[in-house]
LUMFILUM-171896 format. One record per residue (C-alpha): x, y, z; residue number from 1. Coordinates in nm, 2 decimals, m for minus. Layout:
<nodes>
+--------+--------+--------+-----+
!     c1 !     c2 !     c3 ! num !
+--------+--------+--------+-----+
!      X !      Y !      Z ! NUM !
...
+--------+--------+--------+-----+
</nodes>
This chain:
<nodes>
+--------+--------+--------+-----+
!     c1 !     c2 !     c3 ! num !
+--------+--------+--------+-----+
!  15.65 !  13.15 !   8.74 !   1 !
!  15.94 !  12.96 !   8.93 !   2 !
!  16.11 !  13.20 !   9.16 !   3 !
!  16.51 !  13.22 !   9.07 !   4 !
!  16.79 !  13.35 !   9.25 !   5 !
!  17.17 !  13.38 !   9.21 !   6 !
!  17.37 !  13.24 !   9.48 !   7 !
!  17.76 !  13.31 !   9.50 !   8 !
!  18.03 !  13.10 !   9.69 !   9 !
!  18.35 !  13.31 !   9.71 !  10 !
!  18.62 !  13.11 !   9.87 !  11 !
!  19.00 !  13.11 !   9.92 !  12 !
!  19.08 !  12.96 !   9.58 !  13 !
!  18.76 !  12.96 !   9.39 !  14 !
!  18.45 !  13.18 !   9.33 !  15 !
!  18.14 !  12.99 !   9.21 !  16 !
!  17.79 !  13.13 !   9.10 !  17 !
!  17.49 !  12.95 !   9.01 !  18 !
!  17.12 !  13.01 !   8.91 !  19 !
!  16.89 !  12.82 !   9.11 !  20 !
!  16.53 !  12.81 !   9.27 !  21 !
!  16.37 !  12.83 !   9.59 !  22 !
!  16.40 !  12.45 !   9.66 !  23 !
!  16.79 !  12.46 !   9.60 !  24 !
!  16.80 !  12.31 !   9.24 !  25 !
!  17.10 !  12.45 !   9.04 !  26 !
!  16.99 !  12.55 !   8.69 !  27 !
!  17.30 !  12.69 !   8.56 !  28 !
!  17.65 !  12.74 !   8.71 !  29 !
!  18.00 !  12.91 !   8.65 !  30 !
!  18.33 !  12.87 !   8.83 !  31 !
!  18.65 !  13.05 !   8.80 !  32 !
!  18.98 !  13.11 !   9.01 !  33 !
!  18.95 !  13.39 !   9.27 !  34 !
!  19.10 !  13.73 !   9.14 !  35 !
!  19.31 !  13.79 !   9.42 !  36 !
!  19.45 !  14.14 !   9.28 !  37 !
!  19.29 !  14.49 !   9.35 !  38 !
!  18.96 !  14.54 !   9.49 !  39 !
!  18.83 !  14.67 !   9.16 !  40 !
!  18.93 !  14.38 !   8.96 !  41 !
!  18.78 !  14.13 !   9.23 !  42 !
!  18.44 !  14.31 !   9.21 !  43 !
!  18.46 !  14.31 !   8.82 !  44 !
!  18.51 !  13.94 !   8.84 !  45 !
!  18.22 !  13.89 !   9.06 !  46 !
!  18.03 !  14.12 !   8.83 !  47 !
!  18.12 !  13.90 !   8.55 !  48 !
!  18.02 !  13.58 !   8.71 !  49 !
!  17.67 !  13.71 !   8.78 !  50 !
!  17.64 !  13.87 !   8.42 !  51 !
!  17.74 !  13.52 !   8.26 !  52 !
!  17.46 !  13.34 !   8.43 !  53 !
!  17.17 !  13.59 !   8.34 !  54 !
!  17.32 !  13.84 !   8.08 !  55 !
!  17.09 !  14.11 !   8.04 !  56 !
!  16.79 !  13.93 !   8.17 !  57 !
!  16.86 !  14.02 !   8.54 !  58 !
!  16.49 !  14.06 !   8.60 !  59 !
!  16.44 !  13.67 !   8.62 !  60 !
!  16.61 !  13.67 !   8.93 !  61 !
!  16.44 !  13.78 !   9.28 !  62 !
!  16.77 !  13.83 !   9.47 !  63 !
!  17.14 !  13.76 !   9.50 !  64 !
!  17.31 !  13.57 !   9.79 !  65 !
!  17.67 !  13.61 !   9.86 !  66 !
!  17.85 !  13.36 !  10.08 !  67 !
!  18.20 !  13.50 !  10.14 !  68 !
!  18.52 !  13.35 !  10.31 !  69 !
!  18.69 !  13.59 !  10.54 !  70 !
!  18.61 !  13.81 !  10.82 !  71 !
!  18.29 !  14.02 !  10.76 !  72 !
!  18.10 !  14.31 !  10.90 !  73 !
!  17.74 !  14.23 !  10.85 !  74 !
!  17.60 !  14.56 !  10.94 !  75 !
!  17.82 !  14.73 !  10.66 !  76 !
!  17.81 !  14.44 !  10.43 !  77 !
!  18.19 !  14.45 !  10.39 !  78 !
!  18.45 !  14.19 !  10.38 !  79 !
!  18.71 !  14.31 !  10.64 !  80 !
!  18.98 !  14.07 !  10.56 !  81 !
!  19.04 !  13.75 !  10.36 !  82 !
!  19.35 !  13.59 !  10.48 !  83 !
!  19.39 !  13.38 !  10.14 !  84 !
!  19.33 !  13.68 !   9.90 !  85 !
!  19.45 !  13.97 !  10.12 !  86 !
!  19.16 !  14.17 !  10.03 !  87 !
!  19.05 !  14.43 !  10.29 !  88 !
!  18.76 !  14.66 !  10.37 !  89 !
!  18.56 !  14.57 !  10.04 !  90 !
!  18.19 !  14.71 !  10.07 !  91 !
!  18.10 !  14.39 !   9.85 !  92 !
!  17.72 !  14.38 !   9.93 !  93 !
!  17.66 !  14.77 !   9.85 !  94 !
!  17.84 !  14.72 !   9.53 !  95 !
!  17.63 !  14.43 !   9.44 !  96 !
!  17.30 !  14.62 !   9.54 !  97 !
!  17.40 !  14.92 !   9.32 !  98 !
!  17.50 !  14.73 !   9.03 !  99 !
!  17.22 !  14.50 !   8.99 ! 100 !
!  16.94 !  14.66 !   9.19 ! 101 !
!  16.85 !  14.35 !   9.36 ! 102 !
!  16.79 !  14.24 !   9.74 ! 103 !
!  17.13 !  14.08 !   9.85 ! 104 !
!  17.18 !  13.83 !  10.12 ! 105 !
!  17.53 !  13.85 !  10.28 ! 106 !
!  17.68 !  13.57 !  10.52 ! 107 !
!  18.00 !  13.39 !  10.54 ! 108 !
!  18.02 !  13.10 !  10.30 ! 109 !
!  18.02 !  12.81 !  10.57 ! 110 !
!  17.71 !  13.01 !  10.72 ! 111 !
!  17.54 !  12.98 !  10.40 ! 112 !
!  17.65 !  12.61 !  10.39 ! 113 !
!  17.49 !  12.54 !  10.73 ! 114 !
!  17.16 !  12.72 !  10.62 ! 115 !
!  17.16 !  12.47 !  10.32 ! 116 !
!  17.22 !  12.17 !  10.54 ! 117 !
!  16.96 !  12.29 !  10.78 ! 118 !
!  16.69 !  12.35 !  10.53 ! 119 !
!  16.72 !  12.06 !  10.28 ! 120 !
!  17.04 !  11.86 !  10.36 ! 121 !
!  17.18 !  11.66 !  10.62 ! 122 !
!  17.06 !  11.88 !  10.90 ! 123 !
!  16.67 !  11.87 !  10.83 ! 124 !
!  16.49 !  11.82 !  11.15 ! 125 !
!  16.80 !  11.91 !  11.36 ! 126 !
!  16.75 !  12.21 !  11.60 ! 127 !
!  17.15 !  12.19 !  11.66 ! 128 !
!  17.41 !  12.15 !  11.39 ! 129 !
!  17.76 !  12.24 !  11.29 ! 130 !
!  17.88 !  12.27 !  10.94 ! 131 !
!  18.27 !  12.23 !  10.89 ! 132 !
!  18.43 !  12.31 !  10.58 ! 133 !
!  18.79 !  12.17 !  10.52 ! 134 !
!  18.92 !  12.34 !  10.23 ! 135 !
!  19.18 !  12.60 !  10.14 ! 136 !
!  19.10 !  12.71 !  10.45 ! 137 !
!  18.87 !  12.59 !  10.75 ! 138 !
!  18.54 !  12.74 !  10.82 ! 139 !
!  18.21 !  12.68 !  11.00 ! 140 !
!  17.86 !  12.76 !  11.03 ! 141 !
!  17.67 !  12.69 !  11.37 ! 142 !
!  17.29 !  12.67 !  11.42 ! 143 !
!  17.18 !  12.64 !  11.78 ! 144 !
!  16.80 !  12.60 !  11.88 ! 145 !
!  16.71 !  12.67 !  11.52 ! 146 !
!  16.91 !  13.01 !  11.50 ! 147 !
!  17.21 !  13.08 !  11.33 ! 148 !
!  17.48 !  13.21 !  11.55 ! 149 !
!  17.59 !  13.55 !  11.40 ! 150 !
!  17.81 !  13.72 !  11.69 ! 151 !
!  17.86 !  14.11 !  11.72 ! 152 !
!  18.00 !  14.14 !  11.37 ! 153 !
!  17.87 !  13.84 !  11.20 ! 154 !
!  18.19 !  13.60 !  11.28 ! 155 !
!  18.05 !  13.37 !  11.52 ! 156 !
!  18.19 !  13.07 !  11.35 ! 157 !
!  18.56 !  13.13 !  11.28 ! 158 !
!  18.66 !  12.79 !  11.39 ! 159 !
!  18.95 !  12.77 !  11.16 ! 160 !
!  19.14 !  13.04 !  11.38 ! 161 !
!  19.08 !  12.83 !  11.69 ! 162 !
!  19.40 !  12.77 !  11.86 ! 163 !
!  19.50 !  12.39 !  11.85 ! 164 !
!  19.89 !  12.43 !  11.92 ! 165 !
!  19.98 !  12.62 !  12.20 ! 166 !
!  20.35 !  12.64 !  12.10 ! 167 !
!  20.22 !  12.81 !  11.78 ! 168 !
!  20.47 !  12.62 !  11.57 ! 169 !
!  20.32 !  12.72 !  11.23 ! 170 !
!  20.19 !  13.07 !  11.10 ! 171 !
!  19.84 !  13.11 !  10.99 ! 172 !
!  19.77 !  13.31 !  10.66 ! 173 !
!  19.57 !  13.57 !  10.88 ! 174 !
!  19.89 !  13.64 !  11.09 ! 175 !
!  19.82 !  13.43 !  11.38 ! 176 !
!  20.01 !  13.12 !  11.50 ! 177 !
!  19.89 !  12.76 !  11.59 ! 178 !
!  19.52 !  12.78 !  11.43 ! 179 !
!  19.37 !  12.49 !  11.32 ! 180 !
!  19.37 !  12.58 !  10.95 ! 181 !
!  19.73 !  12.64 !  10.94 ! 182 !
!  19.78 !  12.24 !  11.03 ! 183 !
!  19.52 !  12.05 !  10.86 ! 184 !
!  19.35 !  12.25 !  10.57 ! 185 !
!  19.46 !  12.24 !  10.21 ! 186 !
!  19.69 !  12.52 !  10.25 ! 187 !
!  19.81 !  12.42 !  10.58 ! 188 !
!  19.86 !  12.04 !  10.54 ! 189 !
!  20.19 !  12.09 !  10.33 ! 190 !
!  20.35 !  12.30 !  10.61 ! 191 !
!  20.23 !  12.06 !  10.86 ! 192 !
!  20.39 !  11.77 !  10.67 ! 193 !
!  20.72 !  11.98 !  10.65 ! 194 !
!  20.71 !  12.02 !  11.02 ! 195 !
!  20.65 !  11.63 !  11.10 ! 196 !
!  20.92 !  11.55 !  10.83 ! 197 !
!  21.18 !  11.74 !  11.04 ! 198 !
!  21.08 !  11.57 !  11.36 ! 199 !
!  21.08 !  11.22 !  11.25 ! 200 !
!  21.31 !  10.96 !  11.08 ! 201 !
!  21.06 !  10.82 !  10.84 ! 202 !
!  21.21 !  10.79 !  10.49 ! 203 !
!  20.99 !  10.78 !  10.20 ! 204 !
!  20.95 !  10.92 !   9.84 ! 205 !
!  20.69 !  11.18 !  10.00 ! 206 !
!  20.91 !  11.27 !  10.30 ! 207 !
!  21.21 !  11.35 !  10.06 ! 208 !
!  20.99 !  11.57 !   9.85 ! 209 !
!  20.86 !  11.74 !  10.14 ! 210 !
!  21.19 !  11.81 !  10.28 ! 211 !
!  21.32 !  11.95 !   9.94 ! 212 !
!  21.04 !  12.18 !   9.92 ! 213 !
!  20.67 !  12.25 !   9.94 ! 214 !
!  20.43 !  11.99 !   9.82 ! 215 !
!  20.04 !  12.03 !   9.77 ! 216 !
!  19.78 !  11.86 !   9.99 ! 217 !
!  19.67 !  11.64 !   9.69 ! 218 !
!  20.00 !  11.49 !   9.67 ! 219 !
!  20.00 !  11.39 !  10.03 ! 220 !
!  19.68 !  11.21 !   9.97 ! 221 !
!  19.80 !  11.06 !   9.63 ! 222 !
!  20.11 !  10.92 !   9.82 ! 223 !
!  19.87 !  10.81 !  10.10 ! 224 !
!  19.67 !  10.59 !   9.83 ! 225 !
!  20.00 !  10.46 !   9.71 ! 226 !
!  20.11 !  10.32 !  10.03 ! 227 !
!  20.37 !  10.59 !  10.14 ! 228 !
!  20.43 !  10.54 !  10.53 ! 229 !
!  20.51 !  10.91 !  10.58 ! 230 !
!  20.18 !  11.01 !  10.40 ! 231 !
!  19.99 !  10.78 !  10.65 ! 232 !
!  20.17 !  10.93 !  10.94 ! 233 !
!  20.07 !  11.30 !  10.82 ! 234 !
!  19.71 !  11.21 !  10.75 ! 235 !
!  19.67 !  11.03 !  11.08 ! 236 !
!  19.80 !  11.33 !  11.26 ! 237 !
!  19.57 !  11.56 !  11.09 ! 238 !
!  19.29 !  11.32 !  11.17 ! 239 !
!  19.38 !  11.37 !  11.54 ! 240 !
!  19.40 !  11.75 !  11.51 ! 241 !
!  19.06 !  11.76 !  11.33 ! 242 !
!  18.90 !  11.53 !  11.60 ! 243 !
!  19.03 !  11.76 !  11.88 ! 244 !
!  18.91 !  12.05 !  11.72 ! 245 !
!  18.57 !  11.88 !  11.64 ! 246 !
!  18.54 !  11.78 !  12.01 ! 247 !
!  18.59 !  12.13 !  12.10 ! 248 !
!  18.30 !  12.23 !  11.91 ! 249 !
!  18.08 !  11.96 !  12.03 ! 250 !
!  18.18 !  12.08 !  12.38 ! 251 !
!  18.11 !  12.43 !  12.30 ! 252 !
!  17.78 !  12.39 !  12.11 ! 253 !
!  17.63 !  12.05 !  12.19 ! 254 !
!  17.52 !  11.98 !  11.83 ! 255 !
!  17.32 !  11.68 !  11.72 ! 256 !
!  17.51 !  11.65 !  11.39 ! 257 !
!  17.86 !  11.79 !  11.27 ! 258 !
!  17.85 !  11.80 !  10.87 ! 259 !
!  18.18 !  11.79 !  10.70 ! 260 !
!  18.24 !  11.98 !  10.36 ! 261 !
!  18.51 !  12.14 !  10.18 ! 262 !
!  18.73 !  12.02 !   9.89 ! 263 !
!  19.00 !  11.84 !  10.08 ! 264 !
!  18.73 !  11.65 !  10.28 ! 265 !
!  18.50 !  11.57 !  10.00 ! 266 !
!  18.78 !  11.47 !   9.76 ! 267 !
!  18.93 !  11.23 !  10.03 ! 268 !
!  18.62 !  11.11 !  10.24 ! 269 !
!  18.79 !  10.79 !  10.34 ! 270 !
!  19.10 !  10.95 !  10.50 ! 271 !
!  18.94 !  11.27 !  10.62 ! 272 !
!  18.57 !  11.22 !  10.70 ! 273 !
!  18.53 !  10.86 !  10.80 ! 274 !
!  18.75 !  10.82 !  11.08 ! 275 !
!  18.64 !  11.11 !  11.27 ! 276 !
!  18.33 !  10.99 !  11.45 ! 277 !
!  18.54 !  10.75 !  11.65 ! 278 !
!  18.82 !  10.99 !  11.72 ! 279 !
!  18.58 !  11.25 !  11.84 ! 280 !
!  18.45 !  11.04 !  12.08 ! 281 !
!  18.81 !  11.02 !  12.25 ! 282 !
!  18.82 !  11.39 !  12.32 ! 283 !
!  18.45 !  11.50 !  12.38 ! 284 !
!  18.29 !  11.58 !  12.74 ! 285 !
!  17.95 !  11.61 !  12.58 ! 286 !
!  17.79 !  11.31 !  12.43 ! 287 !
!  17.94 !  11.28 !  12.08 ! 288 !
!  17.72 !  11.39 !  11.76 ! 289 !
!  17.66 !  11.22 !  11.44 ! 290 !
!  17.94 !  11.32 !  11.20 ! 291 !
!  17.87 !  11.29 !  10.82 ! 292 !
!  17.97 !  11.42 !  10.51 ! 293 !
!  17.74 !  11.66 !  10.33 ! 294 !
!  17.53 !  11.53 !  10.07 ! 295 !
!  17.58 !  11.83 !   9.84 ! 296 !
!  17.96 !  11.79 !   9.77 ! 297 !
!  18.12 !  12.12 !   9.74 ! 298 !
!  17.76 !  12.28 !   9.67 ! 299 !
!  17.67 !  12.36 !  10.00 ! 300 !
!  17.76 !  12.72 !  10.03 ! 301 !
!  17.64 !  12.77 !   9.68 ! 302 !
!  17.29 !  12.64 !   9.75 ! 303 !
!  17.27 !  12.82 !  10.09 ! 304 !
!  17.36 !  13.14 !   9.91 ! 305 !
!  17.07 !  13.07 !   9.67 ! 306 !
!  16.81 !  12.98 !   9.97 ! 307 !
!  16.91 !  13.29 !  10.17 ! 308 !
!  16.76 !  13.52 !   9.92 ! 309 !
!  16.41 !  13.36 !   9.99 ! 310 !
!  16.47 !  13.44 !  10.36 ! 311 !
!  16.34 !  13.80 !  10.44 ! 312 !
!  16.56 !  13.83 !  10.75 ! 313 !
!  16.89 !  13.76 !  10.55 ! 314 !
!  16.82 !  13.99 !  10.23 ! 315 !
!  16.88 !  14.37 !  10.22 ! 316 !
!  16.67 !  14.59 !   9.97 ! 317 !
+--------+--------+--------+-----+
</nodes>
């Protein structure tokens, strides 16, 4: 019988769950907005996704993989802090093991994505790769010399909280200032647009709306495609910041390839991803890597979560 597992991708805005096999094929999926209330309601929300996929037939799966955005404690299996949901000290792996009695893998969502890319995606055959997800926040997974970088707590990948603005003009949802994701992520770009609108004199329909109140990142891209000059200025400057940050990653890790995912990037590849390879060269000390979009769309963390259950080093009984 084909071995099956459940993978979860618990991000800043959405939770996704899928039933899949050890080859990364997704057979069934569910998705819903993240429940950002109490710890109890959040865990019930995750339980519901799993139960919706398999019902009472939990025995059909060999394990569960949890890809979770936020600061983690891998030893305890805990979500220590999630900037976008404000959840803290949540022993999520322990809960899932006790509830479903299945081996459970637990990693950051973008580390799961890096695993998927390494095993069956754009990183096949690469010993050194970096996955960067540009979505609600900005996350990463790093594989060097065929080993996933973990760090003392399992957080050796929090590139979104790398400081790219020494003046700290914008606050990050984590409480810090000047962090990468506060400027070019889905949640950060509107605030950066507001900052730019205050500093320059471009007058366009988008600039007017930005000055009047917060807009969403998707409105910025829509305005870009409609020829709005201020939108072009915002997106170009975000490309510059993204390129600087990726050059930092290239200089730190010397990867063969940087793979870009996340909803903001995947939905706007021509504006976000395609300009990066040439731009990163301007800021890199090391030889620049290949930069490409993930082949899995928004599914990289989900597929990696499924695949992780078949890797004994990640699953906990």
